[in-house]
VMD Tcl script that builds the backbone (N, CA, C; Angstrom):
set m [mol new atoms 432]
animate dup $m
set s [atomselect $m all]
$s set {name element resname resid chain x y z} {
  {N N MET 1 A -0.217 -5.879 3.448}
  {CA C MET 1 A -1.614 -5.608 3.158}
  {C C MET 1 A -1.812 -5.432 1.649}
  {N N ALA 2 A -0.873 -4.744 1.010}
  {CA C ALA 2 A -1.011 -4.511 -0.434}
  {C C ALA 2 A -0.997 -5.834 -1.207}
  {N N ASP 3 A -0.153 -6.772 -0.793}
  {CA C ASP 3 A -0.112 -8.075 -1.471}
  {C C ASP 3 A -1.456 -8.778 -1.339}
  {N N GLY 4 A -2.024 -8.748 -0.142}
  {CA C GLY 4 A -3.308 -9.403 0.094}
  {C C GLY 4 A -4.424 -8.784 -0.730}
  {N N LEU 5 A -4.426 -7.468 -0.840}
  {CA C LEU 5 A -5.443 -6.790 -1.646}
  {C C LEU 5 A -5.321 -7.172 -3.119}
  {N N GLN 6 A -4.087 -7.306 -3.604}
  {CA C GLN 6 A -3.899 -7.688 -4.994}
  {C C GLN 6 A -4.401 -9.117 -5.244}
  {N N VAL 7 A -4.082 -10.007 -4.326}
  {CA C VAL 7 A -4.517 -11.405 -4.472}
  {C C VAL 7 A -6.028 -11.509 -4.382}
  {N N ALA 8 A -6.628 -10.821 -3.415}
  {CA C ALA 8 A -8.068 -10.929 -3.174}
  {C C ALA 8 A -8.907 -10.292 -4.284}
  {N N THR 9 A -8.396 -9.206 -4.881}
  {CA C THR 9 A -9.200 -8.463 -5.857}
  {C C THR 9 A -8.785 -8.683 -7.295}
  {N N GLY 10 A -7.575 -9.128 -7.528}
  {CA C GLY 10 A -7.073 -9.247 -8.895}
  {C C GLY 10 A -6.557 -7.917 -9.432}
  {N N ALA 11 A -6.738 -6.844 -8.687}
  {CA C ALA 11 A -6.212 -5.539 -9.080}
  {C C ALA 11 A -4.714 -5.530 -8.757}
  {N N THR 12 A -3.910 -5.126 -9.718}
  {CA C THR 12 A -2.473 -5.090 -9.491}
  {C C THR 12 A -1.893 -3.742 -9.899}
  {N N TYR 13 A -0.716 -3.466 -9.387}
  {CA C TYR 13 A -0.007 -2.244 -9.757}
  {C C TYR 13 A 0.358 -2.278 -11.242}
  {N N GLY 14 A 0.733 -3.437 -11.724}
  {CA C GLY 14 A 1.118 -3.580 -13.125}
  {C C GLY 14 A -0.016 -3.279 -14.099}
  {N N LYS 15 A -1.239 -3.615 -13.697}
  {CA C LYS 15 A -2.408 -3.329 -14.543}
  {C C LYS 15 A -2.952 -1.921 -14.307}
  {N N LEU 16 A -2.311 -1.179 -13.398}
  {CA C LEU 16 A -2.738 0.184 -13.033}
  {C C LEU 16 A -4.140 0.206 -12.451}
  {N N LEU 17 A -4.535 -0.897 -11.794}
  {CA C LEU 17 A -5.860 -0.969 -11.166}
  {C C LEU 17 A -5.813 -0.714 -9.672}
  {N N ILE 18 A -4.644 -0.455 -9.161}
  {CA C ILE 18 A -4.470 -0.173 -7.747}
  {C C ILE 18 A -3.413 0.924 -7.639}
  {N N ALA 19 A -3.609 1.825 -6.710}
  {CA C ALA 19 A -2.652 2.918 -6.538}
  {C C ALA 19 A -2.314 3.069 -5.060}
  {N N MET 20 A -1.057 3.242 -4.773}
  {CA C MET 20 A -0.607 3.439 -3.406}
  {C C MET 20 A -0.607 4.940 -3.123}
  {N N THR 21 A -1.157 5.337 -1.981}
  {CA C THR 21 A -1.197 6.757 -1.636}
  {C C THR 21 A -0.019 7.171 -0.772}
  {N N PHE 22 A 0.651 6.209 -0.173}
  {CA C PHE 22 A 1.780 6.464 0.701}
  {C C PHE 22 A 1.379 7.308 1.918}
  {N N HIS 23 A 0.178 7.061 2.417}
  {CA C HIS 23 A -0.274 7.725 3.639}
  {C C HIS 23 A 0.108 6.915 4.874}
  {N N GLY 24 A 0.517 5.660 4.686}
  {CA C GLY 24 A 0.959 4.832 5.796}
  {C C GLY 24 A -0.180 4.305 6.655}
  {N N LYS 25 A -1.373 4.254 6.097}
  {CA C LYS 25 A -2.528 3.786 6.882}
  {C C LYS 25 A -2.920 2.382 6.482}
  {N N LEU 26 A -3.583 1.685 7.395}
  {CA C LEU 26 A -4.082 0.348 7.121}
  {C C LEU 26 A -5.509 0.467 6.628}
  {N N ALA 27 A -5.631 0.937 5.384}
  {CA C ALA 27 A -6.938 1.225 4.799}
  {C C ALA 27 A -6.859 1.103 3.293}
  {N N ALA 28 A -8.016 0.899 2.675}
  {CA C ALA 28 A -8.102 0.849 1.212}
  {C C ALA 28 A -9.468 1.354 0.790}
  {N N THR 29 A -9.491 2.082 -0.306}
  {CA C THR 29 A -10.754 2.535 -0.897}
  {C C THR 29 A -10.992 1.736 -2.163}
  {N N PHE 30 A -12.179 1.166 -2.280}
  {CA C PHE 30 A -12.553 0.368 -3.442}
  {C C PHE 30 A -13.587 1.161 -4.238}
  {N N TYR 31 A -13.369 1.251 -5.540}
  {CA C TYR 31 A -14.263 2.020 -6.403}
  {C C TYR 31 A -14.809 1.118 -7.488}
  {N N TYR 32 A -16.109 1.220 -7.705}
  {CA C TYR 32 A -16.750 0.477 -8.781}
  {C C TYR 32 A -17.503 1.491 -9.637}
  {N N PRO 33 A -17.168 1.587 -10.926}
  {CA C PRO 33 A -17.820 2.589 -11.784}
  {C C PRO 33 A -19.348 2.506 -11.699}
  {N N LYS 34 A -19.959 3.657 -11.619}
  {CA C LYS 34 A -21.418 3.843 -11.570}
  {C C LYS 34 A -22.061 3.368 -10.285}
  {N N LYS 35 A -21.273 2.784 -9.383}
  {CA C LYS 35 A -21.816 2.347 -8.095}
  {C C LYS 35 A -21.192 3.086 -6.936}
  {N N GLY 36 A -20.000 3.645 -7.132}
  {CA C GLY 36 A -19.376 4.439 -6.087}
  {C C GLY 36 A -18.204 3.776 -5.407}
  {N N ALA 37 A -17.831 4.376 -4.286}
  {CA C ALA 37 A -16.631 3.929 -3.567}
  {C C ALA 37 A -16.925 3.672 -2.095}
  {N N VAL 38 A -16.161 2.739 -1.526}
  {CA C VAL 38 A -16.266 2.390 -0.123}
  {C C VAL 38 A -14.838 2.297 0.423}
  {N N ARG 39 A -14.633 2.857 1.600}
  {CA C ARG 39 A -13.323 2.800 2.248}
  {C C ARG 39 A -13.396 1.817 3.413}
  {N N TYR 40 A -12.468 0.869 3.421}
  {CA C TYR 40 A -12.325 -0.087 4.516}
  {C C TYR 40 A -11.044 0.266 5.263}
  {N N SER 41 A -11.125 0.305 6.577}
  {CA C SER 41 A -9.917 0.519 7.386}
  {C C SER 41 A -9.980 -0.428 8.582}
  {N N LEU 42 A -8.798 -0.755 9.092}
  {CA C LEU 42 A -8.748 -1.570 10.301}
  {C C LEU 42 A -9.039 -0.694 11.491}
  {N N LYS 43 A -9.930 -1.158 12.349}
  {CA C LYS 43 A -10.302 -0.383 13.534}
  {C C LYS 43 A -9.143 -0.335 14.538}
  {N N PRO 44 A -8.935 0.810 15.164}
  {CA C PRO 44 A -7.855 0.923 16.162}
  {C C PRO 44 A -7.976 -0.123 17.276}
  {N N GLU 45 A -9.201 -0.444 17.699}
  {CA C GLU 45 A -9.407 -1.423 18.766}
  {C C GLU 45 A -8.902 -2.811 18.337}
  {N N PHE 46 A -9.116 -3.142 17.065}
  {CA C PHE 46 A -8.636 -4.417 16.528}
  {C C PHE 46 A -7.106 -4.441 16.510}
  {N N ILE 47 A -6.509 -3.363 16.010}
  {CA C ILE 47 A -5.045 -3.290 15.935}
  {C C ILE 47 A -4.429 -3.331 17.329}
  {N N ASP 48 A -5.045 -2.604 18.288}
  {CA C ASP 48 A -4.538 -2.632 19.666}
  {C C ASP 48 A -4.592 -4.038 20.251}
  {N N ALA 49 A -5.695 -4.739 20.031}
  {CA C ALA 49 A -5.823 -6.099 20.567}
  {C C ALA 49 A -4.848 -7.053 19.891}
  {N N MET 50 A -4.684 -6.919 18.597}
  {CA C MET 50 A -3.804 -7.807 17.854}
  {C C MET 50 A -2.334 -7.563 18.227}
  {N N SER 51 A -1.994 -6.330 18.529}
  {CA C SER 51 A -0.589 -5.998 18.809}
  {C C SER 51 A -0.074 -6.592 20.126}
  {N N LYS 52 A -0.954 -7.162 20.918}
  {CA C LYS 52 A -0.549 -7.756 22.194}
  {C C LYS 52 A 0.027 -9.166 22.024}
  {N N PHE 53 A -0.054 -9.703 20.815}
  {CA C PHE 53 A 0.469 -11.049 20.578}
  {C C PHE 53 A 1.986 -11.037 20.432}
  {N N GLU 54 A 2.603 -12.155 20.799}
  {CA C GLU 54 A 4.052 -12.292 20.754}
  {C C GLU 54 A 4.624 -12.052 19.351}
  {N N PHE 55 A 3.828 -12.345 18.312}
  {CA C PHE 55 A 4.233 -12.123 16.926}
  {C C PHE 55 A 4.783 -10.712 16.729}
  {N N PHE 56 A 4.138 -9.727 17.327}
  {CA C PHE 56 A 4.523 -8.340 17.125}
  {C C PHE 56 A 5.744 -7.924 17.958}
  {N N VAL 57 A 6.075 -8.712 18.973}
  {CA C VAL 57 A 7.337 -8.493 19.686}
  {C C VAL 57 A 8.481 -8.770 18.702}
  {N N TYR 58 A 8.349 -9.850 17.937}
  {CA C TYR 58 A 9.350 -10.186 16.931}
  {C C TYR 58 A 9.401 -9.119 15.835}
  {N N ARG 59 A 8.224 -8.711 15.337}
  {CA C ARG 59 A 8.180 -7.745 14.224}
  {C C ARG 59 A 8.796 -6.407 14.626}
  {N N LYS 60 A 8.588 -5.995 15.889}
  {CA C LYS 60 A 9.178 -4.740 16.359}
  {C C LYS 60 A 10.702 -4.812 16.415}
  {N N LYS 61 A 11.217 -6.039 16.451}
  {CA C LYS 61 A 12.675 -6.237 16.431}
  {C C LYS 61 A 13.164 -6.456 14.989}
  {N N ASP 62 A 12.304 -6.174 14.019}
  {CA C ASP 62 A 12.613 -6.316 12.583}
  {C C ASP 62 A 12.840 -7.761 12.163}
  {N N VAL 63 A 12.250 -8.722 12.871}
  {CA C VAL 63 A 12.316 -10.121 12.463}
  {C C VAL 63 A 11.281 -10.321 11.367}
  {N N GLU 64 A 11.713 -10.851 10.225}
  {CA C GLU 64 A 10.806 -11.096 9.108}
  {C C GLU 64 A 9.768 -12.153 9.499}
  {N N PRO 65 A 8.537 -12.032 8.985}
  {CA C PRO 65 A 7.491 -12.998 9.352}
  {C C PRO 65 A 7.912 -14.462 9.105}
  {N N SER 66 A 8.632 -14.713 8.033}
  {CA C SER 66 A 9.036 -16.094 7.726}
  {C C SER 66 A 10.048 -16.642 8.728}
  {N N GLU 67 A 10.659 -15.776 9.538}
  {CA C GLU 67 A 11.653 -16.196 10.524}
  {C C GLU 67 A 11.052 -16.335 11.932}
  {N N ILE 68 A 9.792 -15.984 12.086}
  {CA C ILE 68 A 9.119 -16.077 13.387}
  {C C ILE 68 A 8.659 -17.526 13.585}
  {N N PRO 69 A 8.833 -18.091 14.781}
  {CA C PRO 69 A 8.387 -19.474 15.003}
  {C C PRO 69 A 6.931 -19.688 14.584}
  {N N GLN 70 A 6.689 -20.780 13.909}
  {CA C GLN 70 A 5.354 -21.081 13.381}
  {C C GLN 70 A 4.279 -21.029 14.449}
  {N N LYS 71 A 4.591 -21.549 15.633}
  {CA C LYS 71 A 3.614 -21.556 16.732}
  {C C LYS 71 A 3.176 -20.128 17.086}
  {N N VAL 72 A 4.118 -19.184 17.062}
  {CA C VAL 72 A 3.829 -17.786 17.378}
  {C C VAL 72 A 2.953 -17.177 16.287}
  {N N SER 73 A 3.263 -17.460 15.028}
  {CA C SER 73 A 2.460 -16.964 13.910}
  {C C SER 73 A 1.060 -17.555 13.929}
  {N N ASP 74 A 0.987 -18.859 14.149}
  {CA C ASP 74 A -0.313 -19.537 14.159}
  {C C ASP 74 A -1.248 -18.975 15.215}
  {N N GLU 75 A -0.687 -18.581 16.358}
  {CA C GLU 75 A -1.505 -18.040 17.444}
  {C C GLU 75 A -2.268 -16.779 17.003}
  {N N VAL 76 A -1.583 -15.845 16.363}
  {CA C VAL 76 A -2.245 -14.599 15.945}
  {C C VAL 76 A -3.156 -14.849 14.743}
  {N N ILE 77 A -2.765 -15.732 13.852}
  {CA C ILE 77 A -3.609 -16.059 12.689}
  {C C ILE 77 A -4.922 -16.660 13.163}
  {N N LYS 78 A -4.859 -17.609 14.082}
  {CA C LYS 78 A -6.075 -18.234 14.625}
  {C C LYS 78 A -6.969 -17.175 15.266}
  {N N TRP 79 A -6.390 -16.272 16.022}
  {CA C TRP 79 A -7.159 -15.221 16.696}
  {C C TRP 79 A -7.867 -14.322 15.661}
  {N N VAL 80 A -7.137 -13.935 14.612}
  {CA C VAL 80 A -7.751 -13.082 13.582}
  {C C VAL 80 A -8.925 -13.795 12.933}
  {N N TYR 81 A -8.769 -15.063 12.612}
  {CA C TYR 81 A -9.866 -15.840 11.999}
  {C C TYR 81 A -11.112 -15.867 12.884}
  {N N GLU 82 A -10.934 -15.782 14.182}
  {CA C GLU 82 A -12.058 -15.840 15.115}
  {C C GLU 82 A -12.781 -14.493 15.280}
  {N N GLN 83 A -12.232 -13.418 14.753}
  {CA C GLN 83 A -12.832 -12.085 14.937}
  {C C GLN 83 A -13.920 -11.826 13.895}
  {N N THR 84 A -14.857 -10.976 14.264}
  {CA C THR 84 A -15.931 -10.617 13.333}
  {C C THR 84 A -15.482 -9.453 12.450}
  {N N ASP 85 A -16.096 -9.342 11.296}
  {CA C ASP 85 A -15.803 -8.217 10.414}
  {C C ASP 85 A -16.101 -6.900 11.124}
  {N N GLU 86 A -17.168 -6.863 11.894}
  {CA C GLU 86 A -17.562 -5.641 12.609}
  {C C GLU 86 A -16.502 -5.188 13.600}
  {N N PHE 87 A -15.810 -6.135 14.220}
  {CA C PHE 87 A -14.750 -5.806 15.168}
  {C C PHE 87 A -13.488 -5.321 14.459}
  {N N MET 88 A -13.229 -5.897 13.285}
  {CA C MET 88 A -11.984 -5.589 12.573}
  {C C MET 88 A -12.053 -4.351 11.680}
  {N N PHE 89 A -13.174 -4.145 11.003}
  {CA C PHE 89 A -13.213 -3.147 9.946}
  {C C PHE 89 A -14.180 -2.007 10.196}
  {N N LYS 90 A -13.738 -0.823 9.835}
  {CA C LYS 90 A -14.608 0.346 9.728}
  {C C LYS 90 A -14.920 0.457 8.234}
  {N N VAL 91 A -16.190 0.569 7.896}
  {CA C VAL 91 A -16.606 0.658 6.497}
  {C C VAL 91 A -17.325 1.972 6.282}
  {N N GLU 92 A -16.807 2.756 5.341}
  {CA C GLU 92 A -17.373 4.090 5.099}
  {C C GLU 92 A -17.692 4.286 3.618}
  {N N PRO 93 A -18.948 4.559 3.291}
  {CA C PRO 93 A -19.245 4.950 1.907}
  {C C PRO 93 A -18.545 6.275 1.614}
  {N N LYS 94 A -18.064 6.438 0.402}
  {CA C LYS 94 A -17.376 7.653 0.000}
  {C C LYS 94 A -18.091 8.270 -1.213}
  {N N PRO 95 A -19.237 8.914 -0.960}
  {CA C PRO 95 A -20.036 9.433 -2.080}
  {C C PRO 95 A -19.330 10.517 -2.907}
  {N N ASP 96 A -18.369 11.206 -2.335}
  {CA C ASP 96 A -17.677 12.279 -3.052}
  {C C ASP 96 A -16.352 11.822 -3.693}
  {N N PHE 97 A -16.090 10.520 -3.654}
  {CA C PHE 97 A -14.847 9.986 -4.210}
  {C C PHE 97 A -14.794 10.237 -5.711}
  {N N LYS 98 A -13.672 10.762 -6.169}
  {CA C LYS 98 A -13.463 11.002 -7.591}
  {C C LYS 98 A -12.326 10.110 -8.055}
  {N N PHE 99 A -12.637 9.264 -8.994}
  {CA C PHE 99 A -11.630 8.360 -9.540}
  {C C PHE 99 A -10.962 8.996 -10.744}
  {N N THR 100 A -9.649 9.052 -10.706}
  {CA C THR 100 A -8.868 9.544 -11.827}
  {C C THR 100 A -7.943 8.418 -12.257}
  {N N PRO 101 A -8.254 7.780 -13.382}
  {CA C PRO 101 A -7.394 6.679 -13.799}
  {C C PRO 101 A -5.989 7.169 -14.119}
  {N N VAL 102 A -5.020 6.311 -13.832}
  {CA C VAL 102 A -3.634 6.629 -14.158}
  {C C VAL 102 A -3.490 6.582 -15.665}
  {N N LYS 103 A -2.906 7.614 -16.231}
  {CA C LYS 103 A -2.713 7.662 -17.665}
  {C C LYS 103 A -1.613 6.671 -18.032}
  {N N SER 104 A -1.962 5.684 -18.816}
  {CA C SER 104 A -1.001 4.701 -19.239}
  {C C SER 104 A -0.270 5.224 -20.470}
  {N N SER 105 A 1.025 5.107 -20.442}
  {CA C SER 105 A 1.833 5.585 -21.549}
  {C C SER 105 A 3.099 4.765 -21.641}
  {N N PHE 106 A 3.489 4.465 -22.852}
  {CA C PHE 106 A 4.745 3.746 -23.042}
  {C C PHE 106 A 5.854 4.718 -23.425}
  {N N GLN 107 A 5.545 6.014 -23.340}
  {CA C GLN 107 A 6.550 7.025 -23.643}
  {C C GLN 107 A 7.636 6.978 -22.576}
  {N N LYS 108 A 8.859 7.097 -23.000}
  {CA C LYS 108 A 9.975 7.055 -22.064}
  {C C LYS 108 A 10.986 8.124 -22.431}
  {N N HIS 109 A 11.820 8.460 -21.439}
  {CA C HIS 109 A 12.879 9.443 -21.620}
  {C C HIS 109 A 14.138 8.878 -20.997}
  {N N LYS 110 A 15.281 9.286 -21.540}
  {CA C LYS 110 A 16.556 8.870 -20.963}
  {C C LYS 110 A 16.936 9.907 -19.905}
  {N N CYS 111 A 17.229 9.439 -18.695}
  {CA C CYS 111 A 17.648 10.324 -17.616}
  {C C CYS 111 A 18.958 10.990 -18.028}
  {N N SER 112 A 19.008 12.308 -17.897}
  {CA C SER 112 A 20.200 13.048 -18.316}
  {C C SER 112 A 21.373 12.871 -17.357}
  {N N ILE 113 A 21.137 12.233 -16.197}
  {CA C ILE 113 A 22.225 12.030 -15.239}
  {C C ILE 113 A 22.750 10.587 -15.288}
  {N N CYS 114 A 21.877 9.603 -15.085}
  {CA C CYS 114 A 22.347 8.208 -15.033}
  {C C CYS 114 A 22.269 7.490 -16.369}
  {N N GLY 115 A 21.510 8.049 -17.317}
  {CA C GLY 115 A 21.417 7.445 -18.641}
  {C C GLY 115 A 20.406 6.320 -18.766}
  {N N GLU 116 A 19.720 5.962 -17.674}
  {CA C GLU 116 A 18.707 4.908 -17.748}
  {C C GLU 116 A 17.390 5.506 -18.231}
  {N N TYR 117 A 16.572 4.651 -18.860}
  {CA C TYR 117 A 15.273 5.114 -19.315}
  {C C TYR 117 A 14.279 5.146 -18.162}
  {N N VAL 118 A 13.391 6.100 -18.200}
  {CA C VAL 118 A 12.340 6.261 -17.193}
  {C C VAL 118 A 11.036 6.528 -17.937}
  {N N PHE 119 A 9.963 5.864 -17.514}
  {CA C PHE 119 A 8.680 6.103 -18.154}
  {C C PHE 119 A 8.199 7.510 -17.841}
  {N N GLU 120 A 7.516 8.095 -18.799}
  {CA C GLU 120 A 7.132 9.504 -18.773}
  {C C GLU 120 A 6.479 9.933 -17.474}
  {N N ARG 121 A 5.557 9.129 -16.948}
  {CA C ARG 121 A 4.830 9.573 -15.754}
  {C C ARG 121 A 5.720 9.637 -14.506}
  {N N TYR 122 A 6.916 9.059 -14.581}
  {CA C TYR 122 A 7.836 9.099 -13.452}
  {C C TYR 122 A 9.008 10.048 -13.679}
  {N N ALA 123 A 9.052 10.663 -14.835}
  {CA C ALA 123 A 10.158 11.570 -15.152}
  {C C ALA 123 A 10.000 12.886 -14.395}
  {N N CYS 124 A 11.137 13.450 -14.028}
  {CA C CYS 124 A 11.170 14.735 -13.311}
  {C C CYS 124 A 12.036 15.709 -14.117}
  {N N THR 125 A 11.994 16.946 -13.707}
  {CA C THR 125 A 12.867 17.943 -14.307}
  {C C THR 125 A 13.774 18.496 -13.230}
  {N N LYS 126 A 15.066 18.534 -13.546}
  {CA C LYS 126 A 16.053 19.111 -12.626}
  {C C LYS 126 A 17.008 19.958 -13.451}
  {N N ASP 127 A 17.102 21.213 -13.098}
  {CA C ASP 127 A 17.961 22.137 -13.831}
  {C C ASP 127 A 17.653 22.133 -15.326}
  {N N GLY 128 A 16.356 22.008 -15.652}
  {CA C GLY 128 A 15.925 22.039 -17.037}
  {C C GLY 128 A 16.137 20.757 -17.812}
  {N N GLN 129 A 16.611 19.704 -17.145}
  {CA C GLN 129 A 16.873 18.420 -17.799}
  {C C GLN 129 A 15.915 17.357 -17.273}
  {N N ILE 130 A 15.587 16.393 -18.139}
  {CA C ILE 130 A 14.719 15.289 -17.711}
  {C C ILE 130 A 15.567 14.283 -16.959}
  {N N VAL 131 A 15.100 13.931 -15.760}
  {CA C VAL 131 A 15.825 12.982 -14.900}
  {C C VAL 131 A 14.850 11.987 -14.284}
  {N N CYS 132 A 15.395 10.886 -13.776}
  {CA C CYS 132 A 14.578 9.904 -13.043}
  {C C CYS 132 A 14.418 10.402 -11.593}
  {N N ILE 133 A 13.526 9.773 -10.862}
  {CA C ILE 133 A 13.279 10.190 -9.493}
  {C C ILE 133 A 14.534 10.102 -8.620}
  {N N PRO 134 A 15.282 8.983 -8.626}
  {CA C PRO 134 A 16.479 8.944 -7.778}
  {C C PRO 134 A 17.486 10.057 -8.101}
  {N N CYS 135 A 17.659 10.350 -9.366}
  {CA C CYS 135 A 18.618 11.397 -9.749}
  {C C CYS 135 A 18.084 12.806 -9.514}
  {N N SER 136 A 16.782 12.935 -9.278}
  {CA C SER 136 A 16.204 14.257 -9.047}
  {C C SER 136 A 16.594 14.819 -7.684}
  {N N GLY 137 A 17.042 13.914 -6.785}
  {CA C GLY 137 A 17.381 14.340 -5.426}
  {C C GLY 137 A 16.211 14.261 -4.483}
  {N N TYR 138 A 15.034 13.869 -4.997}
  {CA C TYR 138 A 13.858 13.736 -4.140}
  {C C TYR 138 A 14.046 12.559 -3.220}
  {N N GLU 139 A 13.797 12.766 -1.927}
  {CA C GLU 139 A 13.874 11.676 -0.957}
  {C C GLU 139 A 12.637 11.694 -0.085}
  {N N LYS 140 A 12.111 10.546 0.173}
  {CA C LYS 140 A 10.994 10.449 1.123}
  {C C LYS 140 A 11.597 10.471 2.521}
  {N N HIS 141 A 11.025 11.278 3.365}
  {CA C HIS 141 A 11.485 11.378 4.750}
  {C C HIS 141 A 10.592 10.500 5.616}
  {N N LEU 142 A 11.151 9.437 6.116}
  {CA C LEU 142 A 10.396 8.495 6.922}
  {C C LEU 142 A 10.711 8.736 8.391}
  {N N MET 143 A 9.666 8.590 9.207}
  {CA C MET 143 A 9.853 8.702 10.655}
  {C C MET 143 A 10.516 7.405 11.140}
  {N N LYS 144 A 11.509 7.521 11.928}
  {CA C LYS 144 A 12.171 6.312 12.458}
  {C C LYS 144 A 12.209 6.380 13.947}
}
mol reanalyze $m
mol bondsrecalc $m
mol representation Tube
mol addrep $m
């Protein structure tokens, strides 16, 4: 989904025009200065209907999309193209949305553990020393 949003909008992580929240949801909030924000999410009914296709049997077995038979992929793609926006998307104005741009900085620090450079906004402190995220011991706990 993130790749599609970047292609469709031109907003990229590299340009700091898109930010991942790591909430694990199939949703995106779009903000336009002086006009406000709108959140688009995929409706549960759409996801439930789409998940009945054979394509998702493969994906649940960790088969990469490029390895799924073309006929199986084409079936779900054709079905999605036939759906209405109203069936697929929930659209919510977000009048209280506050945009905080990511502070761009070329400042960097050398990790005191591995010796690699890390950009300032990603630097952490561990035992009073500047470290990178991997060396900080921080781990994301994913449900499996």
